[in-house]
DRENPA-3360 file (N, C-alpha, C; in nm, 2 decimals, always signed):
BEGIN
1 = XXXXXXXX = -11.00/+18.63/-0.90/-10.95/+18.50/-0.87/-10.99/+18.41/-0.99 ~ -10.90/+18.32/-1.01/-10.91/+18.23/-1.12/-10.99/+18.10/-1.08 ~ -11.10/+18.08/-1.14/-11.18/+17.96/-1.10/-11.19/+17.86/-1.21 ~ -11.07/+17.83/-1.26/-11.06/+17.73/-1.37/-10.96/+17.62/-1.33 ~ -10.97/+17.51/-1.39/-10.87/+17.40/-1.36/-10.74/+17.44/-1.42 ~ -10.63/+17.41/-1.34/-10.50/+17.45/-1.39/-10.45/+17.36/-1.51 ~ -10.52/+17.24/-1.53/-10.48/+17.15/-1.64/-10.57/+17.17/-1.76 ~ -10.70/+17.15/-1.74/-10.79/+17.16/-1.86/-10.85/+17.29/-1.89;
9 = XXXXXXXX = -10.83/+17.38/-1.79/-10.88/+17.52/-1.80/-11.03/+17.54/-1.81 ~ -11.10/+17.43/-1.77/-11.25/+17.44/-1.76/-11.29/+17.51/-1.63 ~ -11.41/+17.57/-1.63/-11.46/+17.63/-1.51/-11.48/+17.53/-1.40 ~ -11.44/+17.56/-1.28/-11.46/+17.48/-1.16/-11.60/+17.49/-1.12 ~ -11.69/+17.39/-1.15/-11.83/+17.40/-1.12/-11.86/+17.38/-0.98 ~ -11.77/+17.32/-0.90/-11.79/+17.30/-0.76/-11.66/+17.32/-0.68 ~ -11.65/+17.43/-0.62/-11.52/+17.46/-0.55/-11.51/+17.39/-0.41 ~ -11.61/+17.30/-0.38/-11.60/+17.22/-0.26/-11.51/+17.10/-0.29;
17 = XXXXXXXX = -11.50/+17.06/-0.42/-11.42/+16.95/-0.46/-11.27/+16.97/-0.45 ~ -11.20/+16.86/-0.43/-11.06/+16.87/-0.42/-10.99/+16.85/-0.55 ~ -11.07/+16.80/-0.65/-11.01/+16.77/-0.78/-11.11/+16.82/-0.89 ~ -11.06/+16.85/-1.01/-11.15/+16.89/-1.12/-11.25/+16.78/-1.15 ~ -11.37/+16.83/-1.17/-11.48/+16.73/-1.21/-11.47/+16.68/-1.35 ~ -11.38/+16.74/-1.43/-11.36/+16.70/-1.57/-11.24/+16.61/-1.59 ~ -11.13/+16.65/-1.54/-11.00/+16.58/-1.56/-10.94/+16.52/-1.44 ~ -11.00/+16.54/-1.32/-10.96/+16.48/-1.19/-10.82/+16.54/-1.15;
25 = XXXXXXXX = -10.78/+16.65/-1.20/-10.65/+16.71/-1.15/-10.68/+16.77/-1.02 ~ -10.59/+16.76/-0.92/-10.61/+16.82/-0.79/-10.62/+16.97/-0.81 ~ -10.71/+17.03/-0.73/-10.73/+17.18/-0.74/-10.64/+17.24/-0.63 ~ -10.57/+17.35/-0.67/-10.49/+17.42/-0.57/-10.58/+17.48/-0.46 ~ -10.53/+17.49/-0.34/-10.60/+17.54/-0.23/-10.66/+17.68/-0.25 ~ -10.58/+17.76/-0.32/-10.63/+17.90/-0.34/-10.75/+17.91/-0.44 ~ -10.78/+17.79/-0.50/-10.90/+17.79/-0.59/-11.01/+17.72/-0.53 ~ -10.99/+17.66/-0.40/-11.10/+17.59/-0.33/-11.16/+17.69/-0.23;
33 = XXXXXXXX = -11.28/+17.66/-0.18/-11.34/+17.73/-0.07/-11.27/+17.69/+0.06 ~ -11.25/+17.79/+0.14/-11.20/+17.76/+0.28/-11.30/+17.70/+0.36 ~ -11.26/+17.62/+0.46/-11.36/+17.55/+0.55/-11.47/+17.65/+0.60 ~ -11.44/+17.77/+0.64/-11.54/+17.86/+0.70/-11.63/+17.90/+0.59 ~ -11.59/+17.91/+0.46/-11.67/+17.95/+0.35/-11.77/+17.84/+0.32 ~ -11.72/+17.72/+0.33/-11.81/+17.60/+0.31/-11.92/+17.60/+0.41 ~ -11.88/+17.62/+0.54/-11.98/+17.62/+0.65/-12.09/+17.73/+0.63 ~ -12.04/+17.85/+0.58/-12.13/+17.96/+0.56/-12.23/+17.92/+0.44;
41 = XXXXXXXX = -12.18/+17.86/+0.34/-12.26/+17.82/+0.22/-12.36/+17.72/+0.26 ~ -12.31/+17.62/+0.34/-12.40/+17.51/+0.39/-12.52/+17.57/+0.47 ~ -12.49/+17.67/+0.56/-12.59/+17.73/+0.64/-12.69/+17.81/+0.55 ~ -12.64/+17.88/+0.46/-12.72/+17.96/+0.37/-12.81/+17.86/+0.29 ~ -12.76/+17.75/+0.24/-12.84/+17.65/+0.17/-12.95/+17.59/+0.26 ~ -12.91/+17.56/+0.38/-13.01/+17.51/+0.47/-13.12/+17.60/+0.50 ~ -13.09/+17.73/+0.51/-13.19/+17.83/+0.53/-13.28/+17.85/+0.41 ~ -13.22/+17.85/+0.29/-13.30/+17.86/+0.17/-13.39/+17.74/+0.15;
49 = XXXXXXXX = -13.34/+17.62/+0.18/-13.43/+17.50/+0.17/-13.54/+17.50/+0.27 ~ -13.52/+17.56/+0.39/-13.63/+17.57/+0.49/-13.73/+17.67/+0.44 ~ -13.69/+17.78/+0.38/-13.78/+17.88/+0.32/-13.86/+17.82/+0.21 ~ -13.80/+17.75/+0.12/-13.86/+17.68/+0.01/-13.97/+17.58/+0.06 ~ -13.93/+17.50/+0.16/-14.03/+17.41/+0.22/-14.15/+17.48/+0.28 ~ -14.12/+17.59/+0.35/-14.23/+17.66/+0.42/-14.32/+17.72/+0.31 ~ -14.27/+17.77/+0.20/-14.35/+17.83/+0.09/-14.43/+17.72/+0.03 ~ -14.38/+17.60/+0.01/-14.46/+17.49/-0.04/-14.57/+17.45/+0.05;
57 = XXXXXXXX = -14.54/+17.44/+0.18/-14.64/+17.41/+0.28/-14.75/+17.51/+0.28 ~ -14.72/+17.64/+0.28/-14.81/+17.75/+0.27/-14.90/+17.74/+0.15 ~ -14.84/+17.71/+0.03/-14.91/+17.70/-0.09/-15.01/+17.58/-0.09 ~ -14.97/+17.47/-0.03/-15.06/+17.35/-0.02/-15.17/+17.39/+0.07 ~ -15.15/+17.46/+0.18/-15.26/+17.50/+0.27/-15.36/+17.59/+0.20 ~ -15.31/+17.68/+0.12/-15.40/+17.77/+0.05/-15.48/+17.70/-0.05 ~ -15.41/+17.60/-0.12/-15.48/+17.52/-0.22/-15.59/+17.44/-0.16 ~ -15.56/+17.38/-0.05/-15.65/+17.29/+0.02/-15.74/+17.36/+0.12;
65 = XXXXXXXX = -15.72/+17.49/+0.14/-15.80/+17.56/+0.24/-15.79/+17.50/+0.38 ~ -15.67/+17.46/+0.42/-15.65/+17.40/+0.55/-15.59/+17.50/+0.64 ~ -15.65/+17.51/+0.76/-15.61/+17.60/+0.86/-15.56/+17.52/+0.98 ~ -15.44/+17.54/+1.02/-15.39/+17.46/+1.14/-15.38/+17.55/+1.25 ~ -15.44/+17.52/+1.36/-15.44/+17.60/+1.48/-15.32/+17.57/+1.57 ~ -15.29/+17.65/+1.66/-15.17/+17.63/+1.75/-15.19/+17.51/+1.84 ~ -15.31/+17.47/+1.87/-15.33/+17.35/+1.95/-15.33/+17.22/+1.87 ~ -15.30/+17.23/+1.74/-15.29/+17.12/+1.65/-15.42/+17.08/+1.58;
73 = XXX = -15.53/+17.15/+1.61/-15.66/+17.12/+1.54/-15.66/+17.19/+1.41 ~ -15.75/+17.15/+1.32/-15.75/+17.21/+1.18/-15.90/+17.22/+1.14 ~ -15.91/+17.30/+1.04/-16.05/+17.32/+0.97/-16.04/+17.28/+0.83;
% end
C-alpha cells in the first residue's frame, strides 16, 4: 500500500489525519486508517501507556524501598 501524499509524495506520518501534514492535500480514504483500525491502535496505545506507568511506579517503589500492602498501609 502506498503511504505517501498524492500531491507532494512525502510519507504520511499520521494516517489518522484527513489531510497531508506537509501540504494539506486531502488524503484518499484508501491511504487512511479505517475507523476500526484507529480504535485498535488507540486501545493498544492505552495498554502500552498503562504498562509504562506501572513500570515507572514499580521503579519508584524499588528506588524508595516503599512497600504498599493490600490494606493501603506501607513500610
